[in-house]
N, C-alpha and C positions, 0 to 999 in steps of 0.2 A: 504494500500500500504506500503510495507516494504521498509525501506531505511537505509543507513549506513552513519554516520556522518564522514566527511573527515577532517574538521577543522573549523576555525572561521574567520570571517572578520567583517568589520563595515557595518552597514545598512545605505545606503544613504538616505532613507526616514525619519527615526527618529533619526539617529545618534547612535543607540545602538552599543556598541563595540563588542558584542559577538553573532552576527548573525551566524547561522549555514550554512556551506556548506555541502550539502548532495548529495548522489547519490542513485537513486532508484535501487532496487535489482530485481524487476520483469519487464518483458517486454523486447523487443529487443533494444529499444532506451535507453541507459544507460549514459545519459549526467548528469553532476553535476548541481546542482541548489542551490540558496541561499534562506534561509527561516529565517525570523526574529521572534523570540519568543516574542518580545516586542510589535511590531505593526502588526504582522502577514503578513507582505508584503513578497512576494516571487518573485524571478526572475528566469526564465527558459531560458537558452541560446538556440538559434535556429540553430546554426551551430558549427562546431568544433573550429573555431577561437574564437567565443564568449566564448565557454566552456574553452578554454585554457586561455583566459584573466581572467575569473573568478577564475580559479585555481591559477593564478599568484598573485592574490590579497589575497590569503589565508595567515593568520598569522602563522599558525602552520607548514609552509613549504609545498613544493609540495608533493603530494602523490606519492607512488611508481608506476611505469608504470604497466598497466594491464598485466597480464601474457599471455593473448591471443594475445597481440599486440607485434610485435618485436620491439626492441629498434631502434630508428631512427639513421641512420648514420649521423655524423656531415656534415654540408653543405660544399661543395667544395669552395675553395676561388674563388671569381668571377674573370673572366678574365678582361682585360682592358675594363672599362666601358666608353662608349661614352655618351655624354650629350644627354638626352632624353627630348623630348617635350611632353607636356600633353595638353589635351583638356577636357572640361567639357561636360559630357553626362548625361542628366537627373539629374544634381546636383552631379555627381560623377566624380572625377578627374581620367582620364584614359590615358594611353600612346597613342600618335598619331601613326597611322599605317603608315608605309612607303609604298609609291605607286611606283611600278616599272615603269620606263619610257620606 
């Protein structure tokens, strides 16, 4: 399996400071992953959010955006936010739904 090295980060398993962040070049699913050459531990994110968090931990700076993806527009400033209530559902904090009267 061919892969391209994007940068480095620390390994949380053994503490090695030069674990590789790579991306596979074959297949449809091209998410980055972390591989430690010291302890051979690897971490493969399961969704885009986890992949973005992994790239944010990279020491060498964030990679350039992929050419097939358009650059994301900056988020619009949020309008007046009202205080929101949350509830726990299966151990996850989620916003409460408003019930129409």
